[in-house]
C-alpha positions in Angstrom: 3.0 14.7 11.0 0.9 18.6 11.4 -1.9 18.4 8.2 -3.5 21.9 9.3 -4.9 23.5 7.2 -4.6 20.8 4.4 -6.4 19.4 1.7 -5.7 15.9 1.4 -6.6 13.7 -1.9 -7.0 9.9 -1.5 -7.6 7.9 -4.7 -9.4 4.6 -4.6 -10.3 6.3 -0.8 -13.1 4.1 0.2 -10.7 0.8 0.5 -9.4 -0.2 3.7 -6.6 2.1 3.7 -8.2 5.3 2.7 -11.3 4.6 5.5 -8.1 4.2 8.3 -6.1 7.1 6.8 -9.1 9.2 7.0 -10.2 8.1 10.7 -6.7 8.2 12.0 -5.8 12.1 10.1 -9.0 13.5 11.1 -8.5 12.3 15.0 -5.2 13.7 15.2 -5.4 16.8 13.1 -9.0 18.7 14.4 -7.5 21.5 11.8 -7.2 19.8 8.7 -8.9 21.7 6.0 -10.7 18.3 4.1 -10.1 15.1 3.1 -11.4 14.3 -0.8 -12.2 10.8 -1.1 -11.7 9.8 -4.8 -13.4 6.6 -6.1 -15.4 4.8 -8.8 -18.8 3.5 -6.2 -20.9 5.2 -4.9 -21.9 2.6 -2.8 -18.9 2.1 -1.1 -18.8 6.0 -0.8 -22.3 6.0 0.9 -20.8 3.3 3.2 -18.1 4.9 4.6 -19.9 8.4 5.0 -21.9 6.4 7.1 -19.6 4.7 9.3 -20.5 5.9 12.6 -16.3 6.5 13.7 -16.6 9.0 10.7 -19.9 10.9 11.1 -19.0 13.3 13.6 -16.0 14.4 10.7 -18.5 14.4 7.6 -18.2 18.4 7.2 -14.8 17.9 7.0 -14.6 14.9 4.1 -15.9 15.3 0.3 -17.0 12.3 -1.7 -16.3 12.6 -5.6 -17.4 10.0 -7.9 -14.2 9.5 -10.6 -11.7 7.1 -11.9 -7.9 7.3 -12.6 -8.3 6.7 -15.9 -10.2 10.0 -16.4 -7.7 12.7 -16.5 -10.2 15.5 -16.7 -12.0 14.5 -13.6 -8.8 14.4 -12.0 -8.3 17.9 -12.7 -11.5 19.4 -11.6 -11.0 17.2 -8.5 -7.7 17.9 -7.5 -7.7 21.6 -7.5 -6.3 23.6 -4.6 -4.8 20.1 -3.3 -1.8 20.0 -1.0 -1.4 16.1 -0.4 -2.3 13.2 -2.7 -2.3 9.4 -1.3 -2.6 7.0 -4.6 -4.4 3.8 -3.6 -6.8 3.3 -6.3 -5.4 0.1 -8.4 -7.1 -3.0 -9.8 -5.0 -5.5 -7.5 -6.6 -8.9 -7.9 -4.4 -11.3 -9.2 -6.4 -13.2 -11.2 -8.9 -10.5 -12.4 -5.7 -9.0 -13.9 -4.4 -12.0 -15.8 -7.7 -12.3 -17.2 -7.9 -8.8 -17.8 -4.7 -7.2 -18.7 -5.3 -4.5 -20.6 -7.7 -3.1 -17.8 -5.1 -3.6 -15.2 -2.6 -1.3 -17.3 -5.3 1.1 -18.1 -5.6 1.3 -14.3 -2.5 0.8 -12.9 -0.4 2.3 -15.1 -2.1 4.8 -17.5 -4.2 5.8 -14.4 -0.8 6.5 -12.2 0.4 8.8 -14.7 -2.8 10.6 -15.1 -2.5 11.4 -10.9 1.2 12.2 -12.0 0.3 14.9 -15.0 -2.2 16.4 -12.9 -0.6 16.4 -9.5 2.3 18.6 -11.1 -0.4 20.8 -13.3 -2.1 21.7 -9.7 1.0 22.3 -8.2 0.3 19.6 -5.0 3.1 19.7 -2.6 3.8 15.8 -1.8 2.0 13.0 -3.5 2.9 9.4 -1.9 1.6 6.3 -3.8 1.0 2.6 -2.4 2.7 -0.3 -3.7 3.2 -4.0 -2.9 5.5 -6.9 -2.7 4.0 -8.2 -5.9 5.9 -5.3 -7.5 9.9 -6.5 -7.0 10.8 -9.1 -9.4 7.0 -9.1 -10.7 5.8 -12.9 -11.9 2.3 -11.9 -12.6 0.5 -9.0 -14.2 -0.7 -7.0 -11.2 2.8 -7.1 -9.9 4.4 -5.8 -13.5 1.8 -3.1 -13.8 2.7 -1.8 -9.8 6.1 -1.9 -10.7 5.8 0.2 -13.5 3.8 2.6 -11.5 6.3 2.6 -8.8 8.7 3.5 -11.7 7.0 6.1 -12.8 6.4 7.9 -9.7 9.7 7.9 -8.9 10.8 9.2 -12.7 8.2 12.1 -12.0 10.8 13.6 -9.5 13.3 14.2 -12.6 11.3 16.2 -14.9 8.8 18.1 -12.6 11.4 21.3 -13.3 10.7 24.1 -10.9 7.3 22.8 -9.5 6.9 22.1 -5.7 5.4 18.8 -6.3 7.5 15.9 -4.7 6.9 12.0 -5.4 7.5 9.3 -3.4 6.3 5.8 -3.0 5.4 3.2 0.3 5.9 -0.6 -0.2 4.4 -3.0 2.2 3.3 -7.0 2.5 -0.1 -8.4 3.5 -2.5 -5.8 5.6 -3.8 -8.2 8.3 -7.5 -8.1 8.0 -8.1 -5.8 5.2 -10.2 -6.7 2.2 -9.0 -9.8 0.1 -6.5 -10.5 3.2 -6.4 -14.7 3.8 -7.5 -13.7 7.4 -11.1 -13.3 7.1 -11.5 -15.8 4.4 -10.0 -18.4 7.4 -12.3 -17.2 9.7 -15.3 -17.4 7.4 -14.4 -20.8 6.5 -14.3 -21.4 10.1 -18.0 -19.6 10.9 -19.1 -22.1 7.8 -18.0 -24.7 9.8 -15.3 -25.9 7.0 -13.6 -29.2 7.3 -10.3 -28.1 6.8 -8.3 -25.0 5.8 -6.5 -24.7 2.2 -3.2 -23.8 1.5 -1.9 -23.6 -1.5 1.8 -24.3 -0.4 2.9 -25.8 3.3 6.2 -24.0 2.7 4.8 -20.8 1.9 5.3 -17.5 3.9 4.2 -14.1 4.1 5.0 -10.8 5.6 2.0 -9.4 8.0 1.5 -5.8 9.1 -2.0 -4.0 10.6 -3.7 -1.7 8.9 -2.8 1.0 11.3 0.7 0.5 10.4 0.4 1.0 6.9 -1.2 4.2 7.9 1.4 5.4 10.0 3.8 4.4 7.5 2.2 7.2 4.6 2.2 9.6 7.3 5.5 9.5 8.2 7.1 9.3 4.3 4.9 12.6 4.1 7.1 13.9 7.1 10.7 13.0 5.8 10.5 12.4 2.0 12.7 14.2 0.1 11.2 13.5 -3.3 11.9 9.9 -5.2 12.3 7.3 -1.9 10.7 4.6 -2.2 9.8 3.2 1.9 9.6 -0.1 2.6 9.0 -0.9 5.9 10.1 -3.8 8.3 7.6 -6.2 9.2 7.5 -9.7 10.4 6.9 -12.7 8.8 4.8 -16.1 9.1 4.3 -19.3 8.2 1.0 -20.2 6.8 0.3 -23.4 8.6 1.1 -21.3 11.5 -1.8 -18.7 10.2 -3.9 -21.4 9.8 -3.0 -23.0 13.5 -3.6 -19.5 14.8 -6.9 -19.6 13.6 -8.4 -22.7 14.0 -6.0 -24.7 15.7 -8.6 -27.9 15.6 -9.1 -28.0 11.6 -6.8 -30.1 9.5 -5.0 -28.2 6.5 -5.0 -29.3 2.9 -2.4 -28.3 0.9 -4.3 -27.5 -2.7 -1.4 -26.6 -5.1 0.3 -23.1 -5.7 -2.0 -21.0 -7.9 -0.8 -19.0 -11.4 1.1 -15.7 -10.9 1.8 -16.4 -6.8 5.1 -16.8 -5.2 6.3 -19.0 -2.7 7.6 -16.3 -0.7 7.5 -12.5 -1.1 9.6 -10.0 -1.7 10.0 -6.3 -0.6 13.5 -5.7 -2.4 16.0 -7.4 -4.8 19.3 -8.2 -4.7 19.4 -5.9 -8.2 18.1 -3.0 -5.8 20.4 -3.7 -2.8 23.4 -1.4 -4.2 21.0 1.8 -3.8 18.9 0.7 -0.9 19.8 2.5 2.6 18.7 0.9 5.9 16.9 2.5 9.1 15.6 1.7 12.5 11.9 1.2 11.3 12.2 0.9 7.5 14.3 0.5 4.7 14.6 3.3 1.6 15.1 2.3 -2.2 16.8 5.2 -3.6 16.4 6.0 -7.3 19.8 5.1 -9.0 20.1 8.4 -11.0 22.4 11.3 -10.7 19.4 13.9 -9.8 18.7 12.1 -7.0 22.5 11.5 -5.2 22.7 14.8 -3.7 19.6 13.6 -1.4 20.9 10.8 -0.6 23.8 12.3 1.4 21.4 14.4 3.2 19.2 11.0 4.4 21.6 9.5 6.9 21.2 5.5 7.4 23.5 3.0 6.4 23.8 0.9 3.2 22.6 -2.6 3.1 24.9 -5.7 2.4 25.9 -6.6 -1.5 23.2 -8.6 -2.8 21.2 -7.9 0.3 17.1 -9.1 -0.2 14.3 -8.5 1.8 12.5 -11.7 1.6 9.5 -13.2 3.8 11.2 -16.7 4.0 14.7 -15.2 4.8 13.5 -12.6 7.1 14.9 -12.2 10.7 11.4 -11.2 12.3 8.8 -14.0 13.0 5.4 -13.9 14.1 4.6 -17.1 16.2 0.9 -18.8 16.6 0.5 -17.0 20.0 1.7 -13.4 18.6 -1.2 -13.9 15.3 -3.8 -14.7 17.8 -3.2 -11.4 19.6 -3.1 -9.5 16.0 -6.3 -10.9 14.9 -8.2 -10.4 18.6 -7.4 -6.4 17.8 -8.4 -6.6 13.9 -11.3 -4.6 13.0 -12.2 -7.0 10.0 -13.4 -4.9 6.8 
């Protein structure tokens, strides 16, 4: 994707994704106009501005303090922006359960603010980041992200003659990102823990590298018509095997499933199967609405089977212990 001469805007841009996306785009697009990092935490912005790998690109990076809850600030910050990546969210399941309306204000009302301001600012394309927890949600975080996904998709139906297009990218666990179980386990090993805690030994999870998440978003910008929900094909792994890959000599202790946690992740539900298409490296859930059917004809791909579900427990692509060991070796733990 050629971003030459373009201005990019990343909400929640100091997170793991934002930092990797910024580095990737600036390395591959020397003629990008600028990248605006929009987030609430001045210290995280300071830390990002001092990352050695970003130092030489600082003339093209802007750091704006702001919250997606604040529409007026978004209006000022999003002037003359071409592309928006919406990564800002409250993501910790327990925190969202204990502070439910705070999660709604950021993840739902904040999402609508981004949509409204993108339309007002005549942004060209918007890609919002989603999560497996938004498919058949069982916790408040997942429910707010499902609402967010639907808001971004529906925005294509009322944009009128504006050029702005909205799509969503959904993926599972990013290995090594902040909040991932991998750095948590590695830290336990470093602290000489006596065991690794696993909530349920039958649990499975999807895994992908941060670089793959960035690549997926860049690809979405390139192929999107507006209205797609992109789901990348990625491998699964059983949690006991993940523990074995990290610390083969440490015992595992099953501690019981936490509130709002699933045994298996799901990224496409059976209910979405009738409007999902398969491509070589990803699936696309398209809107089941008349205004998008013409786009669907242009996309290609093939329909998935009736009652298809993309689930980490029934996935056909699995990581071995050695695969995970090699993946962890390549991680830049955040």
